[in-house]
C-alpha positions in Angstrom: -68.1 -4.7 -6.2 -71.9 -5.1 -5.7 -73.5 -7.5 -3.3 -74.5 -10.0 -5.9 -71.0 -10.2 -7.3 -69.5 -10.5 -3.8 -71.9 -13.3 -3.0 -70.9 -15.1 -6.3 -67.2 -14.7 -5.5 -67.6 -16.0 -1.9 -69.6 -19.0 -3.3 -66.8 -19.8 -5.8 -64.2 -19.5 -3.1 -66.1 -21.6 -0.5 -66.8 -24.4 -2.9 -63.3 -24.2 -4.5 -64.7 -23.5 -8.0 -61.4 -22.0 -9.3 -62.4 -22.2 -13.0 -65.5 -20.1 -12.3 -63.6 -17.7 -10.0 -60.9 -17.1 -12.6 -63.4 -16.8 -15.4 -65.4 -14.1 -13.5 -62.3 -12.1 -12.7 -60.8 -12.4 -16.1 -64.1 -11.3 -17.7 -64.1 -8.2 -15.4 -60.6 -7.3 -14.4 -61.9 -4.3 -12.4 -62.9 -6.9 -9.7 -59.2 -7.4 -9.0 -59.0 -3.9 -7.5 -62.5 -3.5 -6.2 -63.5 -3.7 -2.6 -66.3 -5.1 -0.5 -68.4 -1.9 0.1 -69.3 -2.9 3.6 -65.9 -3.9 5.0 -63.4 -2.5 2.5 -61.8 -5.9 2.0 -60.0 -6.4 -1.3 -60.5 -9.6 -3.4 -57.2 -10.9 -1.9 -58.4 -10.3 1.7 -61.7 -12.1 0.9 -59.8 -15.1 -0.5 -57.4 -15.2 2.5 -60.4 -14.9 5.0 -62.1 -17.7 3.2 -59.0 -19.8 3.4 -58.7 -20.5 -0.3 -55.0 -21.0 -0.9 -55.4 -21.7 -4.6 -57.2 -18.4 -5.1 -54.7 -16.5 -3.0 -51.8 -17.8 -5.1 -53.6 -17.0 -8.3 -54.4 -13.5 -7.2 -50.8 -12.9 -6.2 -49.7 -14.1 -9.6 -52.2 -11.7 -11.2 -50.5 -8.8 -9.3 -53.1 -7.7 -6.8 -52.1 -5.2 -4.1 -50.7 -7.2 -1.3 -50.9 -4.3 1.1 -54.5 -3.2 0.4 -56.1 -2.2 3.7 -59.7 -2.7 4.7 -61.7 0.0 6.6 -59.8 -0.9 9.8 -56.3 -0.8 8.2 -56.0 -4.6 8.1 -54.1 -6.1 5.1 -54.4 -9.6 3.7 -51.1 -10.5 5.5 -52.7 -9.5 8.8 -55.6 -11.7 8.1 -53.4 -14.6 7.2 -51.6 -14.4 10.5 -55.0 -14.3 12.4 -56.4 -17.4 10.7 
């Protein structure tokens, strides 16, 4: 996931633009398994961190890895408990 795509995803999540978020990920399914190159966060971890429950639920339905760890070994579930 490059910086531009990550910025776009974060924008969609922050502004709750679910149609645009889904469209982007549907057009490029590799984004479902890609990571933030700086932190190692998965797309699910990013959605959890941004507090977008709709995106989290949709990503889970899409079958993303619930146990994907970032560079520090933190999973989306760990993040959810911290927020």
